[in-house]
C-alpha positions in Angstrom: 0.0 0.0 0.0 1.4 3.3 -0.9 1.0 7.0 0.3 -1.3 8.7 -2.2 -1.8 12.4 -2.5 -5.3 13.2 -3.7 -5.4 15.7 -6.7 -8.1 18.4 -7.1 -8.9 20.4 -10.1 -9.9 23.8 -8.9 -11.3 26.7 -10.9 -9.1 29.9 -10.8 -12.2 31.8 -9.6 -12.7 29.7 -6.5 -11.3 31.0 -3.3 -9.3 29.4 -0.6 -12.1 27.7 1.0 -12.6 25.2 -1.8 -8.9 24.6 -1.9 -8.9 23.7 1.8 -11.7 21.3 1.3 -9.8 19.2 -1.2 -9.0 16.1 0.8 -5.8 14.3 1.4 -5.1 10.7 2.3 -1.7 9.4 3.2 -1.3 5.8 3.8 2.1 5.0 5.4 4.5 2.5 4.1 7.7 1.6 6.0 10.9 1.7 4.0 14.5 1.5 4.8 16.1 4.9 4.5 18.0 5.3 1.2 21.8 5.5 1.3 23.0 9.0 2.0 26.5 10.3 1.1 28.2 13.6 2.2 31.2 14.8 0.2 33.4 17.8 -0.2 34.7 19.0 -3.4 37.7 17.3 -5.0 38.8 20.6 -6.6 38.3 24.3 -6.3 39.7 27.4 -8.0 38.8 30.8 -9.5 38.6 31.0 -13.2 39.9 33.7 -15.5 37.2 36.1 -16.8 35.0 34.2 -19.4 35.5 37.2 -21.7 39.2 36.5 -21.8 38.7 32.7 -22.4 36.5 33.7 -25.4 39.6 35.1 -27.1 41.6 31.9 -27.0 41.7 29.4 -29.8 39.0 26.8 -29.2 39.8 23.1 -29.8 37.2 20.8 -31.3 35.2 19.3 -28.4 33.3 16.0 -28.4 30.6 14.4 -26.3 30.5 10.8 -25.6 27.5 8.5 -25.3 27.9 4.9 -24.2 25.3 2.4 -24.9 23.3 3.1 -21.8 20.1 1.4 -20.8 18.5 4.8 -20.3 17.5 4.4 -23.9 14.9 1.9 -22.7 12.0 3.3 -20.8 11.8 2.7 -17.1 8.0 2.6 -17.4 6.0 -0.3 -18.9 3.8 0.5 -21.9 0.2 1.7 -21.2 -2.9 1.4 -23.3 -5.0 4.0 -24.9 -7.3 6.0 -22.6 -9.7 8.9 -23.0 -7.8 12.1 -22.1 -10.4 14.1 -20.2 -8.3 17.3 -20.3 -7.4 17.2 -24.0 -7.8 20.5 -25.9 -8.7 19.7 -29.5 -9.1 23.3 -30.7 -7.6 26.7 -30.0 -9.8 29.5 -31.3 -9.7 33.3 -31.2 -6.6 35.5 -30.9 -3.4 35.1 -29.0 -2.8 37.5 -26.1 1.0 37.2 -26.3 3.4 38.5 -28.9 7.0 37.5 -30.0 9.5 40.3 -29.4 13.2 39.4 -29.8 13.8 36.5 -32.1 17.5 35.8 -32.9 19.7 32.8 -33.8 21.6 31.1 -31.0 24.6 28.7 -30.7 24.6 26.3 -33.6 25.3 26.2 -37.3 26.9 29.4 -38.4 27.3 31.0 -35.0 30.7 32.5 -34.3 33.2 30.1 -32.7 30.9 27.1 -32.8 32.5 23.9 -34.1 30.7 20.5 -33.8 30.1 17.5 -35.7 27.6 15.7 -33.5 24.1 15.8 -32.2 22.3 17.1 -30.2 21.9 20.5 -28.7 20.0 20.1 -25.4 19.4 23.9 -25.8 18.8 25.7 -22.6 18.9 29.3 -21.4 18.9 31.5 -18.3 18.2 35.3 -18.0 19.9 37.7 -15.7 19.6 41.4 -14.9 21.2 42.6 -18.3 22.4 39.4 -20.0 21.1 36.0 -21.0 23.2 32.9 -21.4 22.5 30.1 -23.8 24.1 26.7 -23.7 23.7 24.3 -26.6 25.7 21.0 -26.7 29.3 21.7 -25.9 29.3 25.5 -26.0 27.7 28.5 -24.3 27.4 32.1 -25.3 26.4 35.4 -23.6 23.9 37.7 -25.1 22.7 41.3 -24.3 19.0 40.7 -23.4 17.9 44.2 -24.5 19.0 43.7 -28.1 19.5 40.0 -28.4 23.2 40.6 -29.7 25.8 38.1 -28.9 28.5 39.4 -26.5 30.8 36.4 -26.9 31.4 33.7 -29.4 30.5 30.1 -28.6 32.8 29.0 -25.7 33.3 25.3 -24.9 32.6 24.7 -21.2 35.8 22.5 -21.1 37.9 25.7 -21.7 37.1 27.0 -18.2 38.8 24.0 -16.5 42.6 23.6 -16.3 43.0 21.1 -13.4 41.3 18.2 -11.9 38.7 15.7 -13.3 36.7 18.4 -15.1 39.7 19.3 -17.2 40.3 15.7 -18.3 36.7 14.4 -18.6 34.6 12.8 -21.2 31.7 15.1 -21.2 28.4 13.4 -20.3 26.3 16.1 -21.8 23.0 17.6 -20.4 24.5 21.0 -19.6 22.5 23.4 -17.6 22.7 27.1 -17.1 20.9 28.8 -14.1 20.3 32.3 -12.9 20.0 32.6 -9.1 17.6 35.6 -9.0 17.9 36.1 -5.3 21.7 36.3 -5.3 22.0 37.7 -8.8 24.6 35.1 -9.9 25.0 32.4 -12.6 25.5 28.7 -12.2 26.9 26.6 -15.1 27.0 22.8 -14.5 27.7 19.7 -16.5 28.5 16.2 -15.4 31.8 14.6 -16.4 32.6 10.9 -16.7 36.1 9.3 -16.3 37.3 5.7 -16.3 37.4 2.8 -18.7 34.2 0.9 -19.8 32.8 -1.1 -16.9 34.5 1.2 -14.4 33.1 4.7 -14.9 33.0 7.3 -12.2 31.1 10.6 -12.4 31.9 14.2 -11.4 29.8 17.3 -11.1 31.5 20.4 -12.7 30.0 23.5 -11.4 30.9 27.1 -12.1 29.4 29.9 -9.9 29.8 33.5 -11.2 31.5 35.9 -8.8 29.2 38.7 -9.9 26.1 39.4 -12.0 28.3 39.7 -15.1 28.3 36.3 -16.9 31.5 37.2 -18.8 33.5 37.7 -15.6 35.2 35.2 -13.2 33.7 32.1 -11.7 34.2 29.9 -8.6 35.0 26.4 -10.0 33.9 23.4 -7.9 34.4 19.8 -8.7 32.5 17.2 -6.8 32.6 13.4 -7.1 29.3 11.7 -7.9 30.8 8.3 -7.0 31.1 5.2 -9.0 28.7 4.9 -12.0 27.5 6.9 -14.9 25.4 10.0 -13.8 22.9 10.7 -16.5 19.9 13.0 -17.2 21.3 15.7 -14.8 18.7 18.6 -14.0 19.3 21.5 -11.7 17.0 23.6 -9.5 17.8 26.8 -7.5 16.3 26.8 -4.0 16.7 29.1 -1.0 19.4 27.2 0.9 20.6 24.7 -1.7 21.4 24.0 -5.3 19.6 20.7 -6.2 20.8 18.3 -8.8 19.0 15.3 -9.9 21.0 12.5 -11.6 20.1 9.0 -12.8 22.9 6.5 -11.9 23.5 3.8 -14.4 26.3 2.0 -12.5 29.9 1.6 -13.3 29.2 -0.3 -16.5 27.0 2.6 -17.7 24.2 0.1 -18.6 22.6 -1.2 -15.4 20.1 1.3 -14.0 20.6 1.8 -10.3 18.2 4.5 -9.6 17.9 8.3 -9.3 20.6 10.0 -7.2 19.5 13.5 -6.3 22.0 15.8 -4.7 22.0 19.0 -2.7 24.8 21.5 -2.7 25.6 24.2 0.0 24.4 27.2 -1.8 25.5 29.8 0.8 29.1 28.5 0.8 29.3 28.1 -3.0 28.1 31.7 -3.5 30.8 32.9 -1.1 33.5 30.9 -2.9 34.1 28.7 0.2 36.1 25.6 -0.8 34.6 23.7 2.1 31.2 23.5 0.6 29.4 20.2 1.0 27.3 17.9 -1.2 24.7 15.6 0.0 23.5 12.8 -2.4 20.9 10.2 -1.6 20.8 7.1 -3.8 17.1 5.9 -4.5 15.9 2.6 -5.8 15.6 1.5 -9.5 11.9 2.4 -9.4 12.8 6.1 -9.0 13.7 7.7 -12.4 14.2 11.1 -13.8 13.3 13.3 -10.8 12.9 17.0 -11.7 13.8 19.5 -9.0 11.7 22.7 -8.5 13.5 25.8 -9.8 12.6 29.3 -8.4 11.3 31.9 -10.8 9.7 34.4 -8.5 11.4 37.4 -6.9 10.2 36.1 -3.6 11.6 32.7 -2.5 9.7 29.9 -0.8 8.6 30.2 2.8 11.4 29.9 5.3 12.1 26.2 5.9 10.2 25.0 2.9 11.7 21.7 1.7 12.5 21.2 -2.0 9.9 19.2 -3.9 10.8 17.1 -6.9 8.5 15.3 -9.3 8.8 12.4 -11.7 6.5 10.7 -14.1 5.4 7.4 -12.5 2.8 5.9 -14.8 -0.1 7.0 -17.1 -2.2 8.4 -14.3 0.3 9.3 -11.5 3.3 11.5 -10.8 5.7 10.7 -8.0 6.2 13.5 -5.5 9.4 13.8 -3.4 10.4 16.1 -0.6 14.1 16.7 0.0 15.0 18.1 3.4 18.5 19.5 4.0 20.0 20.9 7.2 23.4 22.5 6.5 24.1 23.4 10.2 24.4 19.6 10.8 25.1 18.6 7.1 22.3 16.1 7.0 19.6 15.4 4.4 16.6 13.1 3.9 14.1 12.3 1.2 10.4 11.2 1.4 8.6 9.7 -1.6 11.1 7.0 -2.8 9.7 3.9 -4.3 6.3 5.4 -5.2 5.3 6.1 -1.6 3.9 9.5 -2.5 1.9 9.2 -5.7 0.0 12.2 -7.0 -2.9 11.3 -9.3 -3.4 13.3 -12.5 -5.9 13.0 -15.3 -5.0 9.7 -17.2 -3.2 10.0 -20.5 -2.0 7.8 -23.3 1.9 7.9 -23.1 3.8 9.2 -26.0 4.3 7.0 -29.2 0.9 5.4 -28.7 1.6 4.1 -25.2 5.3 3.2 -25.5 6.7 6.4 -23.7 9.8 6.2 -25.9 10.3 5.7 -29.7 10.8 7.2 -33.0 7.3 8.3 -34.0 7.3 12.0 -35.1 7.1 12.4 -38.9 9.0 15.0 -40.9 8.6 16.6 -44.3 10.6 15.1 -47.2 12.0 12.0 -45.3 10.8 8.7 -44.0 13.1 9.2 -40.9 11.1 9.6 -37.7 12.2 11.6 -34.7 12.5 10.2 -31.2 10.2 11.2 -28.3 11.3 11.1 -24.6 7.9 10.6 -23.2 8.9 8.6 -20.1 9.9 11.7 -18.1 8.9 15.1 -17.1 10.5 17.8 -19.2 12.7 20.6 -18.0 11.9 22.7 -15.9 9.7 22.2 -12.8 9.0 25.9 -12.3 8.4 27.3 -8.9 6.7 30.7 -8.4 5.7 32.2 -5.1 2.8 34.5 -5.6 3.8 37.1 -3.1 3.5 39.7 -4.4 1.2 38.9 -7.2 -1.8 39.9 -9.2 -3.6 36.6 -9.5 -7.4 36.6 -8.8 -8.7 36.1 -6.3 -6.6 38.2 -4.0 -5.0 35.4 -2.2 -1.5 34.4 -3.4 -0.2 30.8 -3.7 2.9 28.9 -4.2 2.9 27.5 -7.7 4.7 24.7 -9.6 4.4 24.2 -13.4 5.7 21.3 -15.5 5.1 19.5 -18.9 5.6 16.2 -20.6 4.8 14.5 -23.9 1.7 12.3 -24.4 -0.4 10.9 -27.3 -3.4 12.8 -28.4 -6.7 11.3 -29.6 -5.6 11.7 -33.1 -2.5 9.6 -32.6 -0.1 12.6 -32.7 2.0 13.6 -29.8 0.9 16.5 -27.7 2.0 18.5 -24.6 0.4 17.6 -21.3 0.9 20.5 -18.8 0.1 20.9 -15.1 -0.1 23.8 -12.5 0.0 22.9 -8.9 -0.9 25.1 -6.0 -0.3 25.3 -2.1 -0.9 28.0 0.4 1.8 30.7 0.8 3.3 29.2 3.9 5.7 26.3 4.8 3.8 23.2 3.8 4.2 19.5 4.0 4.3 17.5 0.8 0.7 16.5 1.3 -0.5 20.0 0.9 0.2 20.5 -2.8 -2.8 20.4 -5.1 -3.4 20.1 -8.8 -4.9 23.4 -9.8 -5.3 22.8 -13.5 -4.0 20.6 -16.4 -4.4 20.4 -20.1 -3.2 18.4 -23.1 -2.5 20.8 -25.9 -3.6 19.1 -29.3 -5.4 21.8 -31.3 -5.2 19.6 -34.5 -4.7 15.9 -35.2 -2.0 16.3 -37.8 0.9 18.1 -36.3 3.2 16.5 -33.6 4.2 18.7 -30.6 6.9 17.5 -28.3 9.9 18.5 -26.1 8.1 21.3 -24.3 9.0 23.7 -21.6 6.8 26.0 -19.6 6.9 29.1 -17.3 4.6 31.9 -16.1 4.9 35.7 -15.6 4.1 37.7 -12.5 0.4 38.0 -13.5 0.0 34.2 -13.6 0.0 34.2 -17.5 1.6 30.9 -18.8 3.7 30.5 -21.9 4.7 27.0 -23.3 7.2 26.3 -26.1 7.8 23.1 -28.0 9.0 21.5 -31.3 6.4 20.8 -34.0 6.5 18.6 -37.0 4.5 16.5 -39.4 4.7 14.8 -42.8 3.8 18.2 -44.2 6.2 20.5 -42.3 9.8 20.4 -41.2 10.5 20.4 -37.5 9.8 23.9 -36.4 9.6 26.0 -33.0 6.3 27.2 -31.7 4.8 28.7 -28.6 1.4 28.9 -27.0 0.0 30.5 -23.9 -2.8 31.6 -21.7 -3.9 34.5 -19.7 -4.8 33.9 -16.0 -8.4 34.6 -16.9 -8.7 32.1 -19.7 -10.8 28.9 -19.1 -9.0 26.5 -16.9 -6.9 23.9 -18.7 -6.8 25.8 -22.0 -4.2 27.4 -24.2 -4.6 30.0 -26.9 -3.7 29.6 -30.6 0.0 29.0 -31.0 2.5 31.4 -32.7 5.4 30.1 -35.0 8.7 31.2 -33.6 10.6 30.0 -36.7 9.7 27.5 -39.4 12.1 24.6 -40.0 13.9 24.6 -43.3 15.1 21.0 -43.2 14.7 17.6 -41.7 17.0 15.3 -39.5 18.0 12.6 -42.1 20.4 10.5 -40.3 20.4 7.8 -37.5 22.5 8.6 -34.5 23.0 7.7 -30.9 22.4 3.9 -30.9 19.8 3.9 -33.7 17.5 6.5 -32.1 16.7 9.6 -33.9 17.4 12.1 -31.1 15.9 15.5 -30.9 17.7 16.3 -27.7 16.6 15.7 -24.1 15.1 19.2 -23.2 14.4 22.8 -24.3 14.0 25.7 -22.0 11.4 28.4 -21.2 12.5 31.1 -18.7 11.0 34.2 -16.9 13.0 37.4 -17.1 13.7 39.2 -13.8 11.5 41.9 -15.1 8.5 39.6 -14.2 6.8 39.9 -17.6 9.2 38.8 -20.4 9.5 35.1 -21.1 12.3 33.6 -23.1 12.5 30.3 -25.0 15.2 28.4 -26.8 14.9 25.3 -29.0 16.6 23.7 -32.0 15.6 23.3 -35.8 17.4 22.6 -39.1 17.8 25.0 -42.0 18.6 22.2 -44.4 18.4 18.4 -44.4 21.3 16.8 -42.5 22.6 14.8 -39.5 24.3 17.3 -37.2 23.8 20.6 -38.8 21.3 21.9 -36.4 20.6 25.5 -35.4 19.0 27.0 -32.3 16.7 30.0 -31.8 16.2 32.4 -29.0 12.9 34.4 -28.6 11.2 36.5 -26.1 7.5 37.0 -25.7 5.2 39.0 -23.5 1.5 39.0 -22.7 -0.7 42.0 -23.3 -1.2 44.0 -20.1 1.8 42.7 -18.2 3.9 45.5 -16.9 
């Protein structure tokens, strides 16, 4: 018997009374505590300014992908169900508009030099700059004009000693903006060792100022024996949280998720004694997504970090990570499906298979791969204090998206918004506020989404879009806080694709990356999105795009 958190779909016009009436039932299950490991960094230094590194000759840089079992879904296939929250039409006008729309790191970008797939494009937005990271390289942009301030800079160039200077890059790079401290975090895992004897490291760079082109505190932490995959990061008040999936020293045997917390206060101060706490979960725990703060106001004092993962075709798994840096201890609840969160049932992507090559493209029989067995980056956290959301009571909010199959057989974006009262809460107090499956037609396939909201509660979602009649393109949709619950407005095309992916790569899977990234600007209104597309047919000749958008009335 498992703990089960009852979900409630609540209208945005209903007040707190109804929210408090939504029931909760927790049924205890005794489990052995997961293994906890506390480590200090294996290396620390301060980097030269990034602007100086950008002037150096850049060597060609490769990423390495062993034949890992992560390419097989950790979830069993599921049958077709009626999706009660599917949105099959989107009528009327769109209350959001695209502003800046520029090319990012990729084909033709200054300094970029790669011969491999795929970008895993992601972005973060600071006070005056934005940083985009795609594949092996990152670049800094002026957020007012969209003009690039640096060429593409391989992350490896920032390291000169220790494991992170010698590593085989595992990929899944992440850039974060700590909006409370006004600092940048750059992170990528490294893998060293021979086959069947891999060991992982977290390579973390924390900027010493709000200027992304300046110097960084460089931390290198061991992740122990194994191959740490699918790394995702979240900024929280007292900690930086990282979620990894451990595939063991042979890089093939799935051990389970291994989420880690890092001492944020010490790392922001450049303290070499900063600690890391990692907690190895079981093989039933897969692809945890840590919450990531977007709001100018952080979570209530003492609020634990919540993480979510996709459990099955009608449940999410909810985790609570508690860390006490005064005693350097940490604990997790929710492992092994002991805190399941029911959501409206859905048919998993690729007609119930979760994974697979099922997205068609124009002019080629090659199908693109969908990663429908996991939540997609990011799990956005927004504390509604202050806020403008009707009614006048503010809430804590969480938003996330994943890929599903729509009633027409095409892939679609399932999105969720969760709520809790604006105070320190237990994991049992979170509620499903609204959800929807965006499938406004039965011909185009939408996948690889990312979602965020502005200070008014308006939501924007970006994704890739393709069919047998169009090349893979980039589109966005959104909703005002006053729109009917669970609905999105008509989409806008960010950029049309000009070519298709025509090769087979990465163990016979036609990969379209593992994530894209939607971000809120510190101004509270502007939302930024980055994703990939092709200008011509090819294997690894991808481009990326960066766009901003705002909703009418947000100021």
